[in-house]
N, C-alpha and C positions, 0 to 999 in steps of 0.2 A: 917459335912453334915447335921446333925439334927438341927443345930442352926437356920438356915433360916426357916424351917417349924415351929419350936417352937415359934420364935418371930412373924412370920406371924399369927400363931394361936392366940397368945396373942393380937395382934392388931385387929384381927377379932372380938373377943368377949369383949375386953376391952372398957370401956367407953371413948369416945373421948372428947376433950375439946370443940368441936363444935358439938352439938347434930344433926345438919343437916347432918353430915357425916354418922351417924348411920341410919338416916331415908333414905338417898339415897341408902346406902348399902342394907338395908332391902327391899326397893322397887326394887332394881336390882335383888336380890335373888328371890323375889316373881315373878317378871317379867320373869326371866329365867325359873322358875318352871312352870308358866302358859304356856309359849311358848313350853316347853318340853312336858308337858302333852297334850297340844293341838296337837302337832305333832304326838305323839303316837296314840292318839284317832282317829284323822282324817285318818292317814294311815291305822289303823285297820278297820275303817268303809269302806275305799276304798277297802281293802282286801276282806271284806265281800261282797260288791257289785260286785267285780271282780269275786269272787267265784260263786256268784249267776248267773252272766252272763255266765260264763263258763259252769255251770251246765245246764242252759237252752239251751245253744248252743249244748251241748252234746246230747240233744234229737233230734237234726236235723243232726249234723255232726257225722259221725261214727269215731271210733278210727283210722281206716286206710281206704283209698279209692284208688282204682285202676282206672286210666283213661288213655286213649290213648295219647301218646306223640304228635301225629299228627292226625288231623281229630277230628270228634265229637263222632263217635260210633265205636264199635268193637264187635266181637262175642267171649264171654268168653268160655274157654274150654281147656282141656289138663291136663297134670300131675300136673302142679303147683296148680291148683284149688283143685285137689284131695289131694295134700299135705297140703293145707291150712285147708281143712275140718278135717284132721287127727290131727291137733295141739290141744292139750288139753286146751290151753289158749284162743282158738277161740270159742266164743259163737254162733255167727251166721254170715252168709254171704248172702247178698241179692243183686239182680241186680236192676239197676235203669236206667230209660230213662227219661231225663229231657230236657225241652225246653221251651222257652218263647212263649206263645200263646195268641191269642185274645179271650176274653171271652164275651159272651152275656148272660144276665140273666134277663128275664122278662122286656126287653127294656133297661136295664142298660148295658153299655159296659165298658170294661177295659182290662188291660194287666196283665197277671199272669205268674208266674214261675210254670208250671205244672210238677210235679214230679211223674212219673209213677214207681210204686214199685210192687214187687212180694208178694206172700202170706206169705213169711217168715217175711217181714217187717210188714205186716198187723197183724200177730200174736204176734210179739215180740216188736213192736215199743213202746218206752217210751212216745210217744206223747199222749197215752191214759190218762196219768196223767195230761195233760194240756187241756183237752176238757172242754169247758165252756158251750156248748149247744149241745144236741144230744148225739150220741154214736159213737165211732170210729169204723167204718166198711167201707170196700171198695166194698162190694158185698152184695146184697140182692137177693139171688137166682142167677139168671143170669143177674140181672140188675146192671150195674156199678154205684158205688157211689163215692162221693168226700168229702174229709175233707178239709175245707177252713180256712185259716188264718183269725183271727178276724178282722183285719184292712181291708182286701180285702172284707170280708163279709159285713162289715159295709158300705163301699163305694159303694157297688153294691146291698145292701139290700138283700143279700142272707140269707135265713132262712131255717134250716133243717126241720122246721115244715110245710113249704109250699110245694106244689106239683109241682111247676114250675121246669122244667129241666134247667141245666146249659149247654150251648152250647160252645164248644171249636172249634176254627177255626185255620187252619194252611195252608199255600200255598202248593199246590200239587208239589211234588218234581220231578215228572216224566213228567209233561205236561207244556207247555208254557201258560202264562197268556192270556186268551181270552178277548180282548177288548170289544167285543160285549156282552159277558156274563161272567163277572169276577167271579161270584160265582161258576161257573163250574170248575174253576181252584183252588178252595179251598176245602180242606177236612174238614168235620164237624163231630163231635161226640157229643152225648148227655149223660149227667150224672145227677144224682140227689144228692143234698147235704145231707150228713149224719150227719155232725157235724161241729162246728167251734172250733178252738183251739187258744190258746194265748201263744206264747213263748216270743217274744219281738217285739218292734214296727217295726223294719226293716223286720223281717221274716213275721210277721202277715199281712203286707200290700201287700204281693205279692205271698206267697206260697200257692199252692193247691196240695194236695196229691190225686192221682188217681191210678187205677189199671194199671199195665204196659201193659197189653193186650190192653187197651183202647188207651194208648199213642202210641203203635205200629200201631194200626189201623189209628190213626190220622196222624202219621209221615210216614206211609207206610214202616214199617220195619217188618222183620220176626223174627229174633232171636237177632238182634243187641241191645246193651245197650250202655249208655253213661258212666256208671261207675259201679263198683262192690264195695259195702260197707261192711266192715268187722268190727264187734263189738267183743270185747274181754270180757271174764268173769269178773265179778265184783271183784275188789281187785288185778287185774293184775298190776304189777309195770311198770314204764316207761322203765326200762331196757329190759323187755320181749317184750314190744311193739316195741321198737327200733330194737330188734333182728328179730322180725317178718317182720318189714318193710324192713330191709336190705336183709333178705333171699328171700323175695318175689321179691324184685327189681332185685336181682341177677338172680333168676330163670326166670323172665319174659324178662329181657334184656332191651335194650334202647328204644324199641318200646312202652314202658308203663311207666307211672309215678306212684309211690306209695307214697301217701302223708299222713302224720299224721295229727292230729287235728289242730296243729298250722299252718302247711303248707296249709291246706284247706282254712283257713281264716287268712292269714298272716298279712294283713293290719289291721284287727281288733285287733289282739293280740299285734301287735307292737304299735298300738295307745294306748292300755291299759297300756303298759309299759311306754310309753312316758308321758302319763297323770300322772302316779304315780310319775315319776321323776320330772315333772313340779310342782306337788303339794309339793313335798319335798323341791324343790329349793325355792318356794315362801315362805313356812313356815320358812325355814332356814334364808331367807332374813329378815323376820319379827323378828326373834330371834337376828340377827345382829343389827337391829335397837334398840331392847330392851337392848342389851349389851352395848350400848353407855352410859347407866347410870353407868356401872362399870367404864368406862373411867373417868367420872366426879367424882365419889366418890373416886377413887384411886388417882386422881390428887389432890383433896382436902386433902386426908390423908397424902400424901407426903409433902404438905405444912404445915400441922398440926404437922408433925413429924420431922421438920427441926432440932430441937434441938437434937432429938434422933439420927439423921443421923450424926450430928457433934460429938456426944459422941461416937458413934460406930467407926467413923474414928479415933478419938483420942485413942481408945483402940486397934487400929491396924486392924480394919476390912477392908477388901479389897472391892473395888467398886463392884466386882462381887457378893459378899455376900449381900451387901445392895440392889443391883438390884433384886437378887433372893427373898429377903424378901418381897419386894413390889409386884413382879410378882406373888408370891405364895399367897399373901394377896388378890389380885384381882381375881386370879384363884379360891381361896377357896369360894369366894362369888358366882361365877358362878357354882362351883361344888355343893355348898349347894342347889342352885336352881335346878340344874340338878337332884340330888338325890330326892328332894321333888317332882319334876315333873315326874320322872320315877315311883315313888311309886304311885302317884295319877293317872297317865295315865294308868299304867298296871292294877291297881285295878279296875278303872272304865271300862276299856276295857273287862277285864275278867268277871265282873259282867254283863255287857250287853251281852257278848258272851254266857254266860250260863243261864242267867235269862231273858234277853230281856225286861228290865223294861221300856225302852223308845220305844214307839210304833210308827209305821209308820202311817202318816195321809192318809186318803182315803182308797181305796181298792187295795191292792197289793197281789202278790203271797206270800209274807212274812208279818207277822203282826208287827214284831219289826225290828228296824234297824239292818241289818246284820253286825256283827263284828267278825273279825278273827285276833287275836293278833299274830303277827309274831315276833319271837325273833331276826331274822335278822334285822327287822325294829327297834327294841329296841336298838340293838348294833349300827346300823347306826346312830340313833338319838343321842345316848350317845356320839359317836365319834364326830359327827358334832358339838353338843353343847359344848363339852369339848374343842374342837379345837378353836371354836369361842371365848370361855371364855379365853383361854390362850393367843390368839393373841390380844384380847382386853386389857388384863392386861399388855401385853408387850409394847403396844403403848405408854402410858404415861411414863413408866420407860425409854424407849428408848429416848423419848423427854427430860426427865430429864438429861440423860447422855450427850446428845448433848449440853445442856445449861451449864452444869458444866464443 
């Protein structure tokens, strides 16, 4: 059993009669190393951006959210909410009333997602860390204020330093539209901008945070909410969050939905997974193309070692042994590249992850390219490249067997 690896190893490092075989083998190993390192580095960078997006989204999306199974609003109350308050892993629970509204600001019109929140959200919201202009507050005495996404603020020239009010419009739910005087069928509230914040492009271009009392006035509700948002204490594991979700859902029954962060924005997180899978497949395809060099070098090696093959057969070597020798020879070339690529990829990823020596161009929330090395990605890369190398080495040997 050790004879095949021994001879294959000798062939790998021994000088061939045709120097071009050594050159092609070296190019093959280097190509596999570069492809492997690139795969690990790119997947690690993707993990970094993925984590950054999830972190930013967590400032808008709560850990758990209760919504009605039917309809838009409901009145929260009862023993279930008292039970939620008593859970040690629950940090805060706030009520939300959200709706798409028409906005007017100093002659500029647009559409916004107005999110009315209570004082708990105002006091504990992580959005405070993403304010780029002004200060995060929803009240100035009795005057209602609004925190506006940077994209929406830019498109409508909303500036917290100006004194112009923001006007929110929504159709009156209790009256029919008057054709003679349409404005009489529309509810209007006035707020003043307190700050602008920046999370990401999609959120920034439509989100506006306002007091829930103002939203109830606009939508003509008394105690109704569209959702109850629950945030857990820092460091709470996913198992505890899942337990809370299942227990709350069981207590509330089928009339309500209890969604975790993934379910709240399922399409986004699925897209992130699909994008990563697509990146992996594209880079693996590039490595397959690179591995064709191994096919060429191994084919030339078998031609170069015809006399050795004849000698081995004369000594009683079976065809299976001869095939294993050359398969292992080709596989060793790819494994040598794999090991070199793993070392280089892991080293560069860890250096960037801890020291951030490659900086991001322009002005971003992070100064250096975010990198998170995942050992599952390393194992997946190693398995993929090793499999490609083995199959590539198998092809010319199988062709040789058919010819003989």
